[in-house]
C-alpha angles and dihedrals in degrees: 000000000000116000091340092070093060112094125181115254116251113254116246118253111282116245089224090069094060119105113278138162114271130072116250126124124264112303120245116259110270126212115232105238090219091064096058097078090047092052091049090050092051091049090049091050091051091048091050091048090051091049092049091049092049093047094047116113111225113194123190122199112213134171143104123302119289093012092125103264095132091047090056088046090055092046089054090055092045091053101038110010140068128293120268116264122232088254089056092049092051089051091053091044089058091044093050092052091045091050090056092053091048090051092047091052092052094045094049092049091047092050089056094045090051090055094238098135092102089051088052090051091055092049091048090052090053090049091052090052092055117087119223094013119168097249103097094227094313125098127205094262092053090047090051093049091051093050093047090052096047105028108026116021097022089217094142111107120259092252091052091048091053092047092051096045093085094239091144127092093289092084091057090058092050115099094212096046111157132327122209088202091062093062133236097283094051092047091050091049091048089055090049089052092056090050097047107024093115092055090048090051094049094048093044091055093053122108090231091060090053088062090050092049091053087060097042095120089081091065101036100239116177102254096211091059086081084084090060093047091052091053104043098135091057093047091047093052116113087229094053115140115176115252122223089261091050089056093046095054097038110120117221115161110237108231100166140030112281122194132190127185125215136177110211122177091341095309124111117230130189118193122193125199120195135182114269101203116106092250091057099049095084086073092059094081090067089065099047099090118104095351113171096192141003119212106201113199123201126172112234090199095061097076090109099040134088131221118273089224096042112031095192096054119090111230095224091050089052091050092050093050091046091050090051092053093047096047093047095044111118090220088070098042090115097033129104110240119202123191119213112191096199138194094042090158092058091044090055090052096043099051088063090073106012115066115216093213091054089069110089097226090052102039088123091071104121100175125108118282119253091021114135099192096047091046093051093047090049092056093042088058090048089057093045089053088063092068124097092207132033099236095109105117119214088230086068091063122083129180104213149179104208093194091059107086094195091052092047093048090058094043096046092046091051091045092051091053093048093048093050092047092047090047091054090050092051090049091053096245091114126039118248116252 
């Protein structure tokens, strides 16, 4: 493969070796002068390939599940890569619609578990008493009952399920349609969205649902999907084409190693994204060779949430332990490690009603409540405490919002500069500070 597959052609038999009169021994092999430039070119090509491989920047995104790694991966492509194809956009259209249905399922189930159905009844009664309300003949309780029957409890009859699945001609008029790459479950959920998007919209706009949303951390809903829920009519339109922001916040669980290549300012970069769930981490070891930099992503906002795969484990505690194991792994002893404390926007919103010190693992937090800066500094110190040595520079820590392209452009540009400088220092081309 590559340059290694090129082998110099064998020179033809020299005419001087042919039988001739005269006695002498066999003549020494002679190099065809015309082959010398070719040999030099091959050697130069091999040398250049080695240099390019050695100068390549290989970045590995690590962190727990749903921390924002894949969002950063998508931002990198948006900033430095190629545009999305129509096939890609159709995939993300299906995913966006599926994400809304997943969120609606969790919210409806959570509403019931919180015992807010009576509250919903009272609100529905008030809606019915209003004339000219924006509910198109359906109140929030009716919307909730429909969604529970079709999305949660599956109590709607088979015939009703088939009728609501959108299997009629409407799907053929829809630009997004279906995407084989999205998988069967996502395509089915996308069809359910088209059948029940109005019910989702009505319930989402209810005051009762606002109470449920405030307590969403208990059911691990993707916070950024609020943007989808606020824009349901656009996403339900037959002409819907996902926007850049729709693509950025789309949630697709990473179940294999994904790699993208970029050439930025004459330097080749490779970025690897891997699944963060516990079941996916056994695949990380395959990416550890010759890594230039690790970008470890942890979600600031998950200090009061538990893992989807281990309900008793606090997500921030999991991130801290994972960071400890990565930083102290011998495979990364000569590797730059960057820490991205992500979802700062959600953290700023959440601390207004969820006290850090009220969480058992973080009861030692002594800063003021509802204070963003103190909260961030507290968690930065928690991550620093994971290190065996004290060589972790503050310039290697970034507080980020991965869904904000402007923020990520600045952060990734700074990160790129730091990684290249640190790489030169490790190589001996720059003196250590």
